[in-house]
C-alpha positions, 0 to 999 in steps of 0.5 A: 500500500502506498503512503500519501507521500509515495502517491504524490511522488513523480511516476518515475520515482514510483517506477524506480522504487518498484525496480529497486525492490524487484532488484533487491528481491533477486540479489542475495548479497544485501551489503557491500563486501567490507574489511573489518578488524574483529576482536576474539570472541569467546564461544560455546560450541560443538565440533563434529563431522557430517555429510552436507545433507545432514547439517540442518538436523545436526545444527538444529539439534546442537543449537537446541542442546546448547540453548538448554545448557546456557539456560541451565547456567543462566547465561545469554548469547552475546551475538547470533549463532554461527557455524564454522566450516573447517573444510569443504568436503561435502561428504565429510564436513568438519563443522563447528556450530556455536554461540558467541558468549560473554565469558568462557563457560564450562564444558559439558559433554561435546559442548566445549568452550572456545573462541572465534579468533580476532583479526582482519576479516572480510564480511558480507550480509547475504539474504536467501537460501543457504544452498544458494550462497556459493556465488556470494562466496565466489564474489567475496573471494574475488574481492579478496584477491582484487584487494591484495588480501589472502584468505586464511583460516576458517569461514564463518556463517552467522545466522540472524534468523532461522527455519521459521522464516521463508528461505528467501528471507534468511539472513546470514553474515559470511565472514572470511579471515584474511591477511 
């Protein structure tokens, strides 16, 4: 529904606004690719190996167990949940799912204290289905090369919403450490 201001706007503005919204709906990258300096972040995480097709259930279950443990401790997340990909072997992924926390927490079973290392990172906000992220990763890799940087370490995906949202509205910050 148009506001009274939009109704008074020139027709060209209204057409361009519709084009911008249509363009936005088709573009998975919703921010610039940028370089940041990050501080080390304490975490509570579970690290395991899995096939890519098993990730949704594995991550959901892991997040559920960590959330219950944090509730038991009376702790809160200090940022949004993440998954770190320590390799890219889709049949034997080395993945770490975790929660950023404000301090080091005690381990419990496979839930371990850890950290996301500090340092220089390249990041980008992505909107859309997880399975369609590859072009954004490729665009980030090109940006890193073009800017004379070198990728190092583990890629992280930070999830701002989850499966209760339509796939087209999933928000993920992709973070890649660089030198």
